N, C-alpha and C positions, 0 to 999 in steps of 0.2 A: 745779852748779845748787843754789842755796840753797832753803831750805824755802818761802819766799814765791814764788820763781820756779817751783818745782815745783808748788806748789798752784795757781798761776795757769795753768800749762800743763795740768794734769789737770782743773781745773775748766772748761776750755774745752769739755769734754764728759763730765761725770760721768754724765749720763743715757745717753750713748752706750755707756759702759763697762757700765752696768747692762743696756742693750739687748743688747749682745753676749753677756753672760753668760746672759741670759734665753733667747736663741736656742740657745745651747749646751745648756742644761739641758732645754729643750723638745724638742730633737731627740733627746737621750738617752732621755727618757721615751717618745717616739713609737716608738722602735726597741726598746722593752722590753715586749712584750705580757705581760699578767698571767699568762697560761697558762704561759709559759716561766719565770716567777719561782717558781712553787709549789714545785718540788723543792729550791730553794736559797734560799727566802725568808728563813728565820730567820738562817742564817749571813751572808747578804748584808746584812740589816737590822742585825745586830750590827756588822759591819764598818763600815757607814755611820754608826753612832752611837757604840757603845762603842769601836770601832776609831779613830774620829776623835778621841775624847777621850784615848785612850791615846797616840796619835801626838802630839797637841798637848802632853800632859804631858811625855813623854820629850824632845821637842824643846825645851820650855821649860826643863827642867833643863840640857840641853846648852847652850842659849843663855846661861843664867845662869852656867854654868861658863866660858863663853867671854867673859864680861865684861859682859853686858847686864843690865838690871834685870829683876826678875821679871815686871813688867807687860809690858815689851817682849818678853821671852822667850815669854810665853803668847800674845801677839799673833802672833809669828813662827810658833809651833806651830799656831795656829788657821789661819793663812793657808796653810800648806803641807800641811795635813792631808788634803786631798782628792786623789783619784787621777784619772787620765785614761785610760780604756780606749781612746780613739781613738788615742793614741800607741802603745799596745801592738799593736792590730790593724792599724795602718798599717805598723808594722815587719814584722809577720807577712805581710800581704798583699804587701808588696814582695818577700818571699821565696817567695810562693806557698804559704804554710802556713796551716793551720786548727787552732785549739785544740780539745781534747776538750770535750765538751758541758758537764760540770759546771764545769770550770775557766773556760771561756769565758763561761758564763752568770753565774758568780759575779763575774767581773771587770766585766762589763757592768752588772749590777744594782748592784754596790757603787759604781761610778764615777758612775752616774746619781743614786743616792740620797745619796751623801756630799757632793756639791756644796752642796745646800741646808743641810746640817748645818754645813759649814765656814763658810758665809755667816752663819748664825745665831750661831755661836760668835764669829766675828770682830766682828760688829756688837755683841754683848753685851760683849765685852772692850774694844772701842773706847769704848763708853758708860761702862764702868767706869773706863777710863783718863782720861776727860774729867771724871769726877765731881768730883775734887779741884780741877780748874782752874775749874770753874763755881761750886762751892759752898764751896771752901776746906776740905773734909773728905773723908775717904776713904770710898768707898761700901762698905756691908756686903757681904761676899762672898756671902752667901746670896741676894742679888738676882740673881746670874748664872743659877743654875738656874731660878729662877722666871721670869726674862725669857725664857730659852730655851724653857721649857715652854709659856709663853703663845704664843710665835711658832710653835712646832711645831703646837700644837692648832689655832689659828686658821688658819694657812696650810694645813695638811693638810685640814681640814674644808671650808673655802671652796674650795680647789682641786678637791676631789672633786666638790662640788656643781656648780661651773662645768664640770667635765669631763662630768658626767652630762647637764647641760643642753645643752652643746655637741654631745655625741654624738647626742642626739635631734634637734637642729637639722640636723646633717649628714646623718643618715639619712632625714629626712622632707622637707627642703626641697631642691628641685632648682634649682640655679643655671643661668644661661643659658650659661655657658662654663666649661670645665674649669679655666682659669686663675684663676677666682674662688675655688676651693676653698682653695688656699694662702693667699689673702688672708683667708678666713674663719678658718682655723686660726691664722694669725698674730694676728688680732684676739682670738681666744679666749685665746691665750698672754698677750697684753698685759693682758686683763681678769683672767686668773688671777694675774697679778703685781700689778696695781694695787689690786684690791679687798681682798685680805688685807693689803696694806701700809697702806691707809687705816684698817683695823680694828686695827692694831697687831700683825699677824701677819707671818710670813715670806712675802714675795711669791715668792721663788725656790722654796720648798717647794710653794707653791700652783701654780706653773707645772709642776713635776715631777709633782705629783699629778694635775693635769688632763690632762697628756700621757699618763700611764699609763692613764687611763680611755679617752682618745681612741684609744689604740693598738689597742683591741679593736673600734673602730667600723667599720662597713661604709662606708668613705669612697669616694665616686665618684672615679675617676681616682687611686686610692690610690698607685700606683707613682710617678706624677708629683708628687703632693703630698709624698711622702717624699723624693724627690730634691731638691725645692726646699728643704726644711728641712735636708737633709744639706749642700747647697751653702751655705746661709746659716750653718750651724754652722761649717763649715770656713773661710768668709770671716771669721767672728767670731774664730776662733782665730788666723788669720793677722794680723788687725788688732791683736789683743792683743799678739802677739809683736812687731809693729812698734812699738806703744806702748812696750813694754819697752825696745826698743833706743833709742827717742827720749828716754825719760825717765831712763835710767841715765846718770849723769855719770861719765866716765872718771876724773876727778880724785878721786872718792869711792871708787872700787872698791878702791884699795890698802888703805884702812883697813877696809873691809868684807870683804876676802878671807879673813883669818884666821878670824873668827867664822863667815863663810859656809861655808867648807870644813869646819869642825868640825861645824856644824849639819847640813850635807849628809851627812857621814859618819854622824852619829848617827841621822839619819832613815832612811838606807838600811840600816845595819847593826844598829840596835837598835830604833828605834821601829816601823818597818813590820813586821819579823819578829815582834816581841812582840804587836802588834795582831792579826796574822793568826793566830798560834798560839792566842791566847786565844779568838778568835771562831770558829775553824773546827775546832780539834782535837776538841771535844765532839761533832761531827757526822760523824765518820768520815772526814774528809779524811786522805789518806795523807801521810807525811812528804815525799814528792816534790812533792805538790800544794801543801802548805803552804810549802815552800821556794820553789817557782815563784811562787806568789802574793805571797810576801814580796819577791822580787827585782823583779817586774814592776809594782809599784805606782808607775808613773811619774807625774810631775807635768806638767801642760800649761798651758793659758792661764788657768785659773781663779785660781791663786795671784797672777797678775799683776793681775787685777781686784781681788782682795781686798786686795792690798798698797797700792792707791791709797786704800782707805777710811780708814785712820788718817791719811793725809796730808791728804785733803780735810777731815777732821773737825778737824784741827789738833792731833793728839796730839804731844806733845813727843818728838823723836827718831824720828818716823815716816819721814823720808827715809832714815835709816840702816837702818830695817827694810826699806824697799824695796830698798836696795842688797844687803842680806843675802839677801833672797828671790831676787834675780837669780842669785846664786851657787848657791843651793839648786836652783832650777829648772834651771839650766844643767848642773850636775854630775849631778843625778838623771836628766835626760833623756838626756844624751850617753853616760854610762858604762853604766848598766844597759840603756838603750834599745838600744845597739849589740849587747848580748849576748842579747837576747830570742830571735831565731831559733835561735841555737846552743844556748841553754839549753833551749828547748822540745824540740829534737831529743834532747839528751842525757838529759833527764828523762822522755822518753816522754809528753810532754803533747800530742802532735799526734794529731788524729783521722784515721782511715783513711777519707778521702773521695775520690771520683772527681775527675779533673781537670775544671775548668770548661769548658763548651762554648765554642767560639770565636764562636758566634752564639746569641742567646737571643730568645725570643718572649714577649711579655707582652700580656695582654688588658686593655685599658682600657675601662671602661664607665661611662656616666653614671648608670645604674640598676643595682641588684643583678640579676645574671643567674644562671640555674640551670645548673650545669655547671662543670667545671673543666678547665683546660688545664695539664697538668703535664709536666715533663721527667723522664725516667728514664734512668739510666746502665746500659748493658748490659755485664755482665761474664760470664765463662765459666761461672759457677755458676748463672746464671738458666736456667729451662727454655726461654725464648724465644730464647736465644743460638743462632745458626745456623739458625733456623727461618724459612721464608718467611711473610710476613704472612698469606697465605691459609690457612695451617695453624694459626694461633694462635686458640684459642677465646675470642674477645673476648666479654664480657658485652653484653647488648642496649644499644644506644646509645653504645657505646665504639668508638673507632677511632684509629689512628695518623694524625696529620695531617702530620707532617714528621719527617725524620731529619737530624741533624747528624753528618756523618762527616768528622772532621778539619776542613778549611776548606771543605767542600762541603755544600751543602744538597740533599737528595734528596727527590723526591716519593714519597709512600707509595702503592704499588699492591700487588696481591696477590702479584706475583712477587718483590718486594723481599725480600732475605734479610737479617735482622739480624745484625750482627757485634759481637764484643766490642770495646768502645771507642766504640760509637755512643751518641749522646744522642737519645732518642726522645721526641717530644711526643705525648701521648695525651689526646684529648678524651673526657670521660666524664661522665655524670650523677652526682650525689652518691651515689646508692644503688649505683652500679657501681664506685666507687673501691676498696672493699676487695678485690673480685675482680681488679681491675687490678693492685693491689699484690701479690697472690699470684703474678701472672705476671711483673711487672717489678720487684718489690722496692720499697723506700722511694723516694719522689720526691726529686729534687734541689730545693734551696731556690733558687728564682729570684725575685729582687725585681721 
């Protein structure tokens, strides 16, 4: 496929590509509550900024050594600089595994925040590459950090403002149907992208910032809203991989195989480990944690979207860049991705968590309600293990509503005896939750 034909094919829906990326980034922000970010905020922020720059720089050197120009090398580096936690957690969930808290949160926070940074860097470098074509002169290099700083400031500030306004709207305005809340959040995501873009900022950073604020909102029908966005994000990723398959020309892959494999090796073996080491070692991460984070920095759908930007802009050699990105994403996803479960076990990166219940109960409400319904896993060490419900000193207002024992749902009455391995649902007012946790331990996380 020639450059003109490629551009024609991708231009059929450049806005669709941006929309897909918008949905992926917005879902990442919604699933990253600010409270969970505090313990790992600084290293995750460094990975999403300094780490992206280090990755892009190392890959640019590797690409130049593989025969590309410096401009194209930097573009390739920027395009493949963001990671995809969804690929990691999908591989783990398929094996029934869960990562330890700090490692899992770092991966999630980094992957959500580094997408906007990669977009900003790619757009800035694309503009730089086009400068000579339009003006006949080379753009001064100092314009790149200034352009990136402007996009970060405008995108971040406007995104936070839209998130705060959206949070107040969601918490105060009651819509007629639960299905309207995902419509409202999608509208907020589009606004958070469009407004900063019109002002010269990063729309994608605006989307992520707004989603971070909305993650802490008391959203009616919250579970349903999150599931809608999760489904849209997965659909977007599937769509982007479909686009990758449609746009890669087999006749071009032979020429791109050599540089692509060299760059993929440099990304996996040098760029990612160096970025992780620089950004996490000062914060007490162990050698095993650093090694694991280095290996599992997988690439997903985002580089596919970013690789179309230089093509649509008309950058010389952009189709070759796209072909190289194909190899980088393919190699980086298949080889390290297949090793994630085994590596997590070998390095002790798995959390000791109880098995998930075969049935879950979720309370959906159109208005904020007082009280919580939480699931607790019963193990032999708990004081309630083996005790009849009638003998357990529940705090006032608290009671067991249901027990999941294997594949059986049990009604809770006074004679029911709790067994190790049960998943118990306890309804309690907010002030009784600490006493309930003294009896039943920490609650399970039920979405």
